[in-house]
Every structure is written in structure tokens, then in C-alpha cells.
C-alpha positions as CSV (number, residue, x, y, z in Angstrom):
1,X,62.2,17.4,177.5
2,X,64.5,15.0,175.7
3,X,67.7,13.5,176.9
4,X,69.8,16.4,175.6
5,X,67.7,18.8,177.7
6,X,66.2,20.5,174.6
7,X,62.4,21.0,174.1
8,X,62.3,20.1,170.4
9,X,60.7,16.7,169.8
10,X,62.8,14.0,168.4
11,X,62.0,11.8,165.4
12,X,60.9,9.1,167.8
13,X,58.6,11.6,169.6
14,X,57.0,12.6,166.3
15,X,56.8,9.0,165.3
16,X,54.8,8.0,168.4
17,X,52.3,10.8,167.9
18,X,51.9,10.5,164.1
19,X,51.8,6.7,163.9
20,X,48.8,6.5,166.3
21,X,50.1,3.4,168.0
22,X,51.0,1.6,164.8
23,X,53.2,-1.0,166.3
24,X,51.1,-2.0,169.3
25,X,48.1,-2.5,166.9
26,X,50.2,-5.0,165.0
27,X,51.1,-7.2,168.0
28,X,48.3,-9.6,167.4
29,X,49.4,-10.4,163.9
30,X,51.6,-13.5,163.2
31,X,54.6,-11.7,161.8
32,X,58.1,-13.4,162.3
33,X,60.1,-11.6,164.9
34,X,63.1,-10.9,162.6
35,X,60.8,-9.5,159.9
36,X,59.0,-7.3,162.4
37,X,62.4,-6.0,163.8
38,X,63.6,-5.2,160.3
39,X,60.4,-3.3,159.5
40,X,60.6,-1.4,162.8
41,X,64.2,-0.4,162.0
42,X,63.3,0.7,158.5
43,X,60.3,2.6,159.9
44,X,62.4,4.5,162.5
45,X,65.0,5.5,159.9
46,X,62.4,6.7,157.4
47,X,60.5,8.5,160.1
48,X,63.7,10.3,161.1
49,X,64.1,11.4,157.5
50,X,60.5,12.7,157.4
51,X,61.0,14.6,160.6
52,X,64.2,16.2,159.3
53,X,62.5,17.3,156.1
54,X,59.7,18.8,158.2
55,X,62.2,20.8,160.2
56,X,63.8,21.9,157.0
57,X,60.5,23.1,155.7
58,X,59.7,25.0,158.9
59,X,63.1,26.7,158.5
60,X,62.1,27.8,155.0
61,X,64.0,25.2,153.0
62,X,62.3,23.3,150.2
63,X,61.9,19.6,150.7
64,X,60.0,17.4,148.2
65,X,57.1,15.1,149.1
66,X,57.3,11.6,147.8
67,X,55.6,11.3,144.4
68,X,51.9,10.7,144.8
69,X,49.3,12.6,142.7
70,X,47.1,13.1,145.8
71,X,49.8,15.4,147.2
72,X,51.2,16.9,144.0
73,X,49.7,20.4,144.2
74,X,51.8,23.2,145.5
75,X,49.6,23.7,148.6
76,X,50.9,20.5,150.1
77,X,54.6,21.3,149.7
78,X,54.0,24.9,150.8
79,X,52.4,24.0,154.1
80,X,54.8,22.4,156.5
81,X,52.1,20.7,158.6
82,X,50.3,19.4,155.4
83,X,53.6,18.2,154.0
84,X,54.5,16.4,157.2
85,X,51.0,14.8,157.4
86,X,51.3,13.6,153.8
87,X,54.8,12.2,154.3
88,X,54.0,10.4,157.6
89,X,50.8,9.0,156.0
90,X,52.7,7.6,153.1
91,X,55.2,6.0,155.4
92,X,52.5,4.5,157.6
93,X,50.6,3.2,154.6
94,X,53.7,1.6,153.1
95,X,54.6,0.0,156.4
96,X,51.1,-1.4,157.0
97,X,51.1,-3.0,153.6
98,X,54.5,-4.5,154.3
99,X,53.3,-5.9,157.6
100,X,50.3,-7.4,155.9
101,X,52.6,-9.0,153.3
102,X,54.7,-10.4,156.1
103,X,52.0,-12.2,158.1
104,X,52.4,-15.9,158.2
105,X,49.1,-17.3,156.8
106,X,47.7,-19.1,153.8
107,X,47.6,-17.2,150.5
108,X,43.9,-16.4,150.7
109,X,44.1,-15.1,154.2
110,X,47.1,-12.9,153.3
111,X,45.3,-11.6,150.2
112,X,42.2,-10.7,152.3
113,X,44.3,-9.0,155.0
114,X,46.1,-7.0,152.4
115,X,42.9,-6.0,150.7
116,X,41.4,-4.8,154.0
117,X,44.5,-2.9,154.9
118,X,44.6,-1.3,151.5
119,X,40.9,-0.1,151.9
120,X,41.7,1.3,155.3
121,X,44.9,3.0,154.1
122,X,43.3,4.6,151.1
123,X,40.3,5.9,153.2
124,X,42.7,7.3,155.9
125,X,44.6,9.6,153.5
126,X,44.7,13.2,154.8
127,X,43.6,14.3,151.4
128,X,40.2,12.9,152.1
129,X,39.5,15.3,155.0
130,X,38.7,18.9,154.6
131,X,40.6,20.1,157.7
132,X,43.8,18.3,156.5
133,X,43.6,19.1,152.8
134,X,45.3,22.4,152.0
135,X,44.1,22.4,148.4
136,X,40.4,22.3,149.5
137,X,41.0,24.9,152.2
138,X,42.6,27.3,149.8
139,X,39.8,26.8,147.4
140,X,37.3,27.5,150.1
141,X,39.1,30.8,150.9
142,X,39.3,31.8,147.3
143,X,35.6,31.2,146.6
144,X,34.4,32.7,149.9
145,X,33.0,29.4,151.0
146,X,31.2,28.7,147.7
147,X,33.2,25.6,147.0
148,X,32.0,24.1,150.4
149,X,28.4,24.9,149.6
150,X,28.8,23.3,146.1
151,X,30.4,20.3,147.7
152,X,27.4,19.9,150.1
153,X,25.0,20.1,147.2
154,X,27.0,17.4,145.3
155,X,27.0,15.2,148.4
156,X,23.2,15.5,148.8
157,X,22.7,14.8,145.1
158,X,24.9,11.7,145.4
159,X,23.0,10.6,148.6
160,X,19.8,10.6,146.5
161,X,21.5,8.6,143.8
162,X,23.1,6.1,146.2
163,X,26.6,6.4,144.8
164,X,29.5,8.8,144.3
165,X,29.2,10.6,140.9
166,X,32.1,10.0,138.6
167,X,30.9,11.9,135.6
168,X,28.1,14.3,134.5
169,X,25.4,11.8,133.7
170,X,23.2,14.5,132.1
171,X,25.8,14.9,129.3
172,X,25.0,11.4,127.8
173,X,22.0,9.6,126.5
174,X,22.1,6.1,125.1
175,X,21.2,6.3,121.4
176,X,21.8,10.0,121.2
177,X,25.6,10.4,121.8
178,X,26.6,6.9,122.9
179,X,25.6,3.6,121.2
180,X,25.0,5.4,117.9
181,X,26.2,3.0,115.3
182,X,23.1,2.5,113.0
183,X,21.3,-0.8,113.2
184,X,18.1,-2.5,114.0
185,X,16.7,-4.9,116.6
186,X,15.7,-8.0,114.6
187,X,14.9,-10.5,117.4
188,X,14.1,-10.4,121.1
189,X,13.1,-12.7,123.9
190,X,12.9,-12.2,127.7
191,X,16.7,-12.1,128.1
192,X,18.1,-10.2,125.2
193,X,17.6,-8.3,122.0
194,X,19.6,-9.1,118.9
195,X,20.9,-6.0,117.0
196,X,21.9,-6.3,113.3
197,X,24.1,-3.4,112.3
198,X,23.7,-1.6,109.0
199,X,26.5,-2.3,106.6
200,X,28.9,0.7,106.0
201,X,30.5,-0.9,102.9
202,X,28.9,-1.9,99.6
203,X,30.1,-5.5,100.0
204,X,30.4,-7.5,103.2
205,X,32.0,-10.8,104.2
206,X,29.6,-13.7,103.6
207,X,30.2,-15.2,107.1
208,X,28.4,-13.1,109.8
209,X,29.8,-12.2,113.2
210,X,28.1,-12.4,116.6
211,X,29.2,-10.4,119.6
212,X,28.3,-11.7,123.1
213,X,28.9,-8.9,125.6
214,X,29.0,-9.4,129.4
215,X,25.6,-9.6,131.1
216,X,26.9,-7.7,134.1
217,X,27.4,-4.6,132.0
218,X,25.6,-3.0,129.0
219,X,26.9,-3.8,125.5
220,X,27.6,-0.3,124.5
221,X,31.1,-0.3,126.0
222,X,31.8,-1.7,122.5
223,X,30.1,1.3,120.9
224,X,30.7,4.4,123.0
225,X,31.7,7.0,120.4
226,X,32.3,6.5,116.6
227,X,36.0,7.1,117.1
228,X,36.5,4.4,119.7
229,X,33.7,1.9,118.8
230,X,34.7,-1.7,118.3
231,X,31.3,-2.3,116.7
232,X,31.7,0.5,114.1
233,X,35.3,-0.6,113.4
234,X,34.2,-4.1,112.6
235,X,31.3,-2.9,110.4
236,X,33.7,-0.5,108.6
237,X,36.0,-3.5,107.9
238,X,33.1,-5.2,106.0
239,X,31.8,-7.6,108.6
240,X,28.0,-8.3,108.9
241,X,27.7,-7.8,112.6
242,X,25.1,-8.9,115.1
243,X,25.3,-8.0,118.8
244,X,23.4,-9.3,121.8
245,X,21.9,-6.6,124.1
246,X,21.1,-8.2,127.4
247,X,18.0,-7.2,129.3
248,X,18.4,-5.5,132.7
249,X,16.6,-8.0,134.9
250,X,13.7,-7.0,137.2
251,X,11.8,-9.1,139.7
252,X,10.0,-11.0,136.8
253,X,13.3,-12.5,135.9
254,X,14.7,-13.2,139.4
255,X,14.3,-17.0,139.1
256,X,16.4,-17.3,135.9
257,X,19.3,-19.7,135.9
258,X,22.6,-20.2,134.2
259,X,21.0,-22.8,131.9
260,X,18.4,-20.2,130.9
261,X,21.1,-17.7,130.1
262,X,22.9,-20.2,127.9
263,X,19.9,-21.6,126.2
264,X,17.9,-18.4,125.7
265,X,21.1,-16.3,125.3
266,X,24.1,-17.4,123.0
267,X,22.5,-20.6,121.8
268,X,19.4,-18.7,120.6
269,X,21.5,-15.9,119.2
270,X,23.6,-18.3,117.2
271,X,20.5,-20.0,115.8
272,X,18.9,-16.7,114.9
273,X,22.0,-15.3,113.2
274,X,22.4,-18.4,111.1
275,X,18.7,-18.3,110.2
276,X,18.8,-14.6,109.2
277,X,22.0,-14.8,107.2
278,X,21.6,-18.2,105.8
279,X,25.2,-19.0,106.8
280,X,26.1,-22.4,108.1
281,X,28.9,-21.0,110.3
282,X,29.7,-17.6,111.9
283,X,32.5,-15.9,113.6
284,X,32.0,-15.2,117.3
285,X,33.3,-12.9,120.0
286,X,32.8,-12.8,123.8
287,X,33.9,-10.1,126.1
288,X,34.6,-10.8,129.8
289,X,31.6,-12.8,131.2
290,X,30.2,-12.8,127.7
291,X,33.3,-14.9,126.7
292,X,32.5,-17.4,129.5
293,X,28.9,-17.6,128.3
294,X,29.9,-18.0,124.7
295,X,32.5,-20.7,125.4
296,X,30.0,-22.6,127.6
297,X,27.4,-22.4,124.8
298,X,29.8,-23.6,122.1
299,X,30.8,-26.5,124.4
300,X,27.1,-27.4,124.8
301,X,26.8,-27.5,121.0
302,X,30.0,-29.5,120.7
303,X,28.6,-32.1,123.1
304,X,25.6,-32.3,120.6
305,X,28.1,-32.7,117.8
306,X,27.3,-29.2,116.4
307,X,30.1,-26.8,115.5
308,X,28.7,-23.5,114.2
309,X,31.6,-21.3,115.1
310,X,34.2,-20.6,112.3
311,X,36.2,-18.7,114.9
312,X,36.0,-17.7,118.6
313,X,37.5,-14.5,120.0
314,X,37.7,-14.2,123.8
315,X,38.5,-10.7,125.2
316,X,39.6,-10.5,128.8
317,X,37.8,-13.7,129.6
318,X,38.2,-16.3,132.3
319,X,37.6,-20.0,131.5
320,X,40.0,-21.4,134.1
321,X,39.2,-19.6,137.4
322,X,42.3,-20.8,139.3
323,X,43.8,-17.3,139.1
324,X,41.2,-14.6,139.6
325,X,43.3,-11.9,141.2
326,X,41.9,-9.6,143.8
327,X,38.3,-10.9,143.3
328,X,39.3,-14.1,145.0
329,X,39.2,-12.3,148.4
330,X,35.3,-12.2,148.1
331,X,34.8,-15.9,147.4
332,X,34.7,-18.8,149.8
333,X,32.2,-21.5,150.7
334,X,30.6,-19.3,153.4
335,X,30.2,-16.3,151.1
336,X,28.7,-18.5,148.4
337,X,26.3,-20.2,150.8
338,X,25.2,-16.8,152.1
339,X,24.4,-15.7,148.5
340,X,22.5,-18.9,147.8
341,X,20.5,-18.5,151.0
342,X,19.6,-14.8,150.3
343,X,19.1,-14.5,146.5
344,X,19.7,-18.0,145.1
345,X,17.2,-20.8,144.4
346,X,17.3,-21.7,148.1
347,X,16.4,-18.3,149.3
348,X,13.6,-18.5,152.0
349,X,11.6,-15.8,150.4
350,X,12.2,-17.0,146.8
351,X,15.0,-16.0,144.4
352,X,16.1,-12.4,144.3
353,X,18.3,-10.1,142.3
354,X,21.9,-9.2,142.7
355,X,21.6,-5.4,142.4
356,X,23.7,-3.6,139.9
357,X,24.7,-0.9,142.3
358,X,26.3,-3.6,144.5
359,X,28.4,-4.9,141.6
360,X,29.4,-1.4,140.6
361,X,30.4,-0.5,144.1
362,X,32.5,-3.6,144.5
363,X,34.4,-3.0,141.2
364,X,35.0,0.7,142.2
365,X,36.6,-0.4,145.5
366,X,39.0,-2.6,143.6
367,X,40.6,0.7,142.7
368,X,39.5,3.0,145.6
369,X,41.9,5.9,144.9
370,X,40.9,6.2,141.3
371,X,37.2,5.4,141.4
372,X,36.1,6.5,144.9
373,X,38.3,8.9,146.9
374,X,39.4,10.9,143.9
375,X,35.7,11.9,143.4
376,X,35.0,12.4,147.1
377,X,37.8,14.9,147.2
378,X,36.9,16.6,143.9
379,X,33.1,16.6,144.3
380,X,32.7,17.3,148.0
381,X,35.8,18.9,149.4
382,X,36.6,21.1,146.4
383,X,33.0,21.5,145.1
384,X,34.0,20.6,141.6
385,X,31.4,19.0,139.2
386,X,32.8,15.8,137.6
387,X,33.5,16.3,133.9
388,X,31.6,14.4,131.2
389,X,33.3,11.1,130.4
390,X,31.5,8.4,128.3
391,X,33.3,5.4,129.8
392,X,32.4,6.4,133.3
393,X,28.8,7.1,132.3
394,X,28.7,3.5,131.0
395,X,30.4,2.3,134.2
396,X,27.6,3.8,136.3
397,X,24.9,2.4,134.0
398,X,24.7,-0.7,136.1
399,X,22.7,-4.0,135.6
400,X,21.1,-6.5,137.9
401,X,21.6,-10.2,137.7
402,X,19.1,-13.0,138.6
403,X,20.1,-14.6,141.9
404,X,20.1,-18.3,140.8
405,X,22.1,-17.5,137.7
406,X,24.7,-15.5,139.7
407,X,25.0,-18.1,142.5
408,X,25.5,-20.9,140.0
409,X,28.2,-18.8,138.3
410,X,29.9,-18.0,141.6
411,X,29.9,-21.5,142.9
412,X,30.8,-23.5,139.8
413,X,33.4,-21.1,138.3
414,X,35.0,-18.8,141.0
415,X,34.7,-21.3,143.9
416,X,34.9,-24.8,142.4
417,X,36.6,-23.9,139.0
418,X,34.6,-26.7,137.3
419,X,34.4,-25.1,133.8
420,X,38.1,-26.0,133.5
421,X,37.4,-29.7,134.3
422,X,36.2,-31.6,131.2
423,X,32.8,-33.2,132.0
424,X,32.5,-31.8,135.5
425,X,29.5,-29.6,134.6
426,X,26.2,-30.4,132.9
427,X,24.6,-27.3,131.2
428,X,21.4,-27.5,129.2
429,X,21.6,-31.3,129.5
430,X,25.1,-31.6,128.0
431,X,28.4,-32.3,129.6
432,X,30.7,-29.4,129.2
433,X,34.2,-30.0,127.7
434,X,35.8,-26.8,126.3
435,X,38.3,-29.0,124.4
436,X,35.6,-30.3,122.2
437,X,35.0,-27.0,120.5
438,X,36.3,-27.1,117.0
439,X,37.3,-23.6,115.9
440,X,40.4,-21.3,115.9
441,X,40.6,-19.1,118.9
442,X,41.9,-15.5,119.3
443,X,42.5,-14.9,123.1
444,X,43.2,-11.3,124.2
445,X,44.2,-10.2,127.7
446,X,45.2,-6.8,129.2
447,X,48.4,-6.7,131.2
448,X,47.1,-4.4,134.0
449,X,43.7,-6.0,134.2
450,X,42.6,-6.2,137.9
451,X,39.3,-8.0,137.1
452,X,40.7,-10.7,134.7
453,X,44.4,-11.1,135.4
454,X,46.2,-11.7,132.1
455,X,47.9,-14.7,133.6
456,X,44.4,-16.1,134.3
457,X,43.3,-15.4,130.8
458,X,46.3,-17.2,129.4
459,X,45.1,-20.3,131.2
460,X,42.3,-20.5,128.6
461,X,44.9,-21.5,126.0
462,X,45.3,-25.2,126.9
463,X,41.6,-25.5,127.5
464,X,40.6,-24.5,124.0
465,X,43.4,-26.0,122.1
466,X,41.9,-29.4,122.4
467,X,43.9,-31.9,120.4
468,X,43.7,-35.0,122.7
469,X,41.2,-36.7,120.4
470,X,41.7,-34.7,117.1
471,X,43.9,-32.0,115.5
472,X,44.5,-29.2,117.9
473,X,42.8,-25.8,117.4
474,X,44.9,-22.9,116.2
475,X,45.1,-20.4,119.1
476,X,46.5,-16.9,118.9
477,X,47.2,-15.2,122.3
478,X,47.7,-11.4,122.3
479,X,48.5,-9.3,125.3
480,X,47.6,-5.6,125.3
481,X,48.7,-2.8,127.6
482,X,46.5,-1.1,130.2
483,X,43.5,-2.5,132.0
484,X,40.2,-4.4,131.6
485,X,38.4,-1.7,129.6
486,X,41.1,0.8,128.4
487,X,43.2,-2.1,127.0
488,X,40.3,-3.4,124.9
489,X,38.9,-0.1,123.8
490,X,42.1,1.1,122.0
491,X,41.3,2.3,118.4
492,X,44.2,2.3,116.0
493,X,43.8,6.0,115.1
494,X,44.6,7.0,118.6
495,X,48.1,5.6,118.3
496,X,48.2,4.7,122.0
497,X,49.8,2.0,124.1
498,X,51.3,-1.2,122.7
499,X,50.7,-5.0,122.6
500,X,52.7,-8.2,122.7
501,X,52.6,-11.2,120.4
502,X,54.3,-14.6,120.5
503,X,53.5,-17.4,118.1
504,X,54.7,-19.9,120.7
505,X,52.4,-21.0,123.4
506,X,54.5,-22.4,126.3
507,X,53.0,-23.8,129.5
508,X,53.2,-20.7,131.6
509,X,52.2,-17.1,131.0
510,X,55.5,-15.8,132.2
511,X,57.4,-17.9,129.6
512,X,55.1,-16.6,126.9
513,X,55.8,-13.0,127.9
514,X,59.5,-13.6,128.1
515,X,59.5,-14.7,124.4
516,X,57.0,-12.1,123.2
517,X,57.6,-9.1,121.0
518,X,56.2,-5.7,121.7
519,X,54.5,-3.7,119.0
520,X,53.4,0.0,119.3
521,X,49.7,1.0,119.0
522,X,46.5,-0.9,119.0
523,X,46.0,-4.7,118.9
524,X,42.9,-4.3,116.7
525,X,44.7,-4.6,113.3
526,X,46.3,-7.8,114.6
527,X,42.8,-9.1,115.3
528,X,41.1,-8.0,112.1
529,X,44.0,-9.5,110.1
530,X,43.5,-12.8,111.9
531,X,39.7,-12.6,111.2
532,X,39.9,-11.7,107.5
533,X,40.7,-15.2,106.1
534,X,38.0,-16.7,108.4
535,X,35.2,-14.4,107.2
536,X,34.7,-15.9,103.7
537,X,34.4,-14.2,100.4
538,X,32.9,-10.7,99.8
539,X,29.2,-10.5,98.7
540,X,26.8,-7.7,98.2
541,X,25.7,-6.1,101.4
542,X,22.1,-6.8,102.4
543,X,19.7,-3.9,101.6
544,X,17.7,-4.3,104.8
545,X,18.1,-5.8,108.3
546,X,16.4,-9.0,109.3
547,X,14.6,-11.1,106.7
548,X,13.9,-14.8,106.4
549,X,11.0,-14.4,108.7
550,X,12.7,-11.9,111.1
551,X,11.2,-8.4,111.0
552,X,12.7,-5.2,112.3
553,X,11.3,-4.6,115.8
554,X,12.9,-1.2,116.4
555,X,15.9,0.9,115.7
556,X,19.2,0.3,117.5
557,X,20.1,0.5,120.3
558,X,16.7,-0.8,121.4
559,X,14.7,-0.7,124.6
560,X,16.6,-3.2,126.7
561,X,19.8,-1.3,126.9
562,X,17.9,1.8,128.1
563,X,16.4,0.1,131.1
564,X,17.9,1.3,134.4
565,X,18.8,-0.9,137.3
């Protein structure tokens, strides 16, 4: 009984039951007393409102649930218990994150605490449990239990795959309905195949273009479907295009190093494109880690007083790793040493591989609601088969990395940020100084990118401008809407999103954005307009791929991209 003699529980009673001992569990955290008291007061007030809404629903009065797509279906609002569990969950989740943000600790510790709390909070959602999900229960009743049986089949299938299915993998095949832009493999070594794309215009720019995609993913994110293919778009614009297709490493490549990836990767590709085309210089583009590899390779060449790039485009690329966003929570000296001891050059049993599935899982849990729990609920609780989606098919087509290469990258970029320090690194026998690269740069970032924060990408600008010993490079920085992939893959015909431009390049990213102008649609035309004067005159398109001693090996997309991790 409560103090008034009634038997109805008070908001405080409900709070104690629903919160599961929230406040005692926080007592060990170093949260200032005044902040903790303020959060407790806000929590009690909000809990009272939640309880009053629950009583209103029990009495037949409509009361909304806070906006969250996990609880948007009518079954949640129509079930008083489900509505209450959703509301109290959202309150607890918000409060836990506020507590994590209030802990007195260094920035990295706070980020790690917040990440851990976020993972627990997303996993604990009542929508993830069959008994607490009224949508899933209603579907089970409607289907006579068939949805539960289907969910169990999906769960067993995924257990065999070792991952949660995000799309219908059987709907896609590389070379059949993704990666279909016509071309031919004209060179290969142990690390990559070089694809030359068939011209789609009678005349092409005389200066060829080389794409360096990330080696942690397969290149065909740039060539998913004809309507959203960066590769096809560039070929249609009249560019003679070459693209690296990285091999998916197996045990035979486990000992390969960062130097190997530079020397036998972009450096070899640049030499090969120049030999095939006969051009002295070429336009270059690197995407994500591919941009890091490309810039490193060009800095190695610059140290040798070679300057083959007529332009450099960096898409969602980090060169200065001082601001790596949420990925920073995974990197410290202990973590890097563990990798070096298990898969790196110092591994007791010899170098190993970083498995592609591990990378894919890590990236999925950066957005757990969208890329994990959403599919747990749909696939297993509701028994729904995930629909075909080319981007998610690519996302699940994971790649391995050689341990020594990965450990070098982890230590010298993410941990020690030495690529941003002129002369701090020696790669392929050359001291790396990004400021020695002589070429105009187009630097693109995506505003909601959780893998390469746009503010981190902006830090590339002073590194590549150079100018201390010579005339500064021209640099164009463009910011697109959306995330790491959707921001990049934004064809003009779709008429989606927007982008920002600012001819000035102030010291900070925030200053740049404050002075930037927003434009509707895709950033691609901005890029191709920038490229046009750098591509040279128009000449007759080559009648066949390869030449000058380089024969066609096989049709695009080639064997390497089809190898599974």
C-alpha cells in the first residue's frame, strides 16, 4: 500500500520495478553529485509522465509513444503493457547515455563507455524479444505459428553462414547483375587485377584515369547497377578508365606488408596505366582506405621526384588520423600489440589473416539498430525474408587482410598518426611527405559518415596543399549529405540529397561549413566539371583493351572480385 492508503502503484513504485536497479548500478561511476542529482530529478519526473500515460491507456485513452521506428506500429500503442515497456525502455536508454556522458574521465574512456552503453542499450530493446514484441506476437497468431517456424529456419541458416542476413544473397551475382560495366582485365599480379573499361563514347579524354578502391571491401561498390555506377558514369563522360580489383587474400598472402600493398598495388597500377595508354600523367581517385594507399604511393613517388598524377580525388579518406570518430574506441597500444602478437609479423605461429567477417561485424555494430537488431527482429521474430538489396549484398561480400599489412596500418595511422607527420614514415624505401605531391586535389567527405568523420577528412586539406617549398596545390573540398556509402553513391538522375561547397579553406572544418553554400542533388557534376579541364583533349577511343605488350586476360569483372572470404 502507498501512503494514501490506496493499492495502485505510484510512479516511484513503477520506476523501481521497471528500471531494474538503474541508479544503484551507476554508483561506481565517477559522476559529479550535482549532475547525478539533476539526472535523478529529470528521470523521476519523466517516469511519472510515462506512468500517467500508461494509466491513461489502461483507461482507454490514446497516448502517443515517443517517436522511434522500432515502436511505430499500431500494435505497440494498442497494447498498454507493450507501450509502457517501450516508453520506460526509451527513458532508461536516454538516461544511461546521459550518465555515460556525465562521467568524469578522459575523452577516450568516455567514448568507450558510451559505445559500450550504446551496445547494451540497443540489445536490451523490448522489440528484440519475442515475448515483449506485440508485432511479432500478432504475426505469429495471424500465421498460425508459421512466422515462428520461418524465423527458426532463418536463424539456423544464418548460424551456418556465421552472420545475420541483411539481404537475399541469392538475388545477386557479381558479373551478372552487379559489376556489369563492360571491360577487360589487362594486368594482374598476386595482389590485384587491373580492369580497363570499354569506352562508351566515340572519343575519350587523352589522359586516362585510375581508381584505387579500398582493399577492405570489393571495388564494385563503385559499379553496383548501371543507374548508380560511378564507374559507368565516368566512362559515359568520356574518361578512359582503369580500376584496381584487389585480391581477397588467403593464407598464401598472409605475410604481405603495407610496403607490398604500396609497391605491388598503386605504384604498379600507375606504371601499368601509363604503359598501356602512353600517357605521361593520369588522373587518380582513391576511395576510403584506397585514398590512403593512393596518397601514400604518390608521396613515395614524390620522394623519388616523380609526379605522375595530373589530379588526385580522395573520397571519404583519412590522411590525418587525429579524428577517427567512433573507430577510435577500438584502438590503443594494448589492442595493437595484441593484433601484432596474433596475426602480425611477430605472431608466434607466423603471420595470419584478419578475417573479413570480423571486419564486417565490427562495422555493422557501429550502427547496431540499422544493421543488426533490425534484421534480428525481421528475420527471426517475424519470420520475414530480407529483401534483395545490392548495397547490402556488397556489404556482406567481405574481404580478408594480411596480418602484417593490417597491423602496420593500425599502428602507424590510427594509433600513432604518422602519415600526417612529414618524414615520420619510410615506405618502400622513401620518406613519406604528403606535402610533396604536386597535383590538384578534390577532397570529398560525407556529413553523416561514421567511419570517416567529415571533420577528419577535412584535415587532409592542409596536408595536401603543400606550398611551404613551392606553389601550393589547388584543393577543392566538397561535403555531401548522408553517410560513408550513400553519400558517395548518389547519381545525379536520382535527384537526391544535397552537397556543400566553399571556395575558401579556413583552418577548421566548422569554419568551412559556416561559410559553405548548399546545393541540391548530387555532387558528381561538381566533380566531373572539376575533372574536365584536367583530362586533356579528346582523341579517338581505343578499339581494344590493353595493347603495348598487355594482353586481355579475361572479361571484367575478373576472377579476383569473385573470391569469397
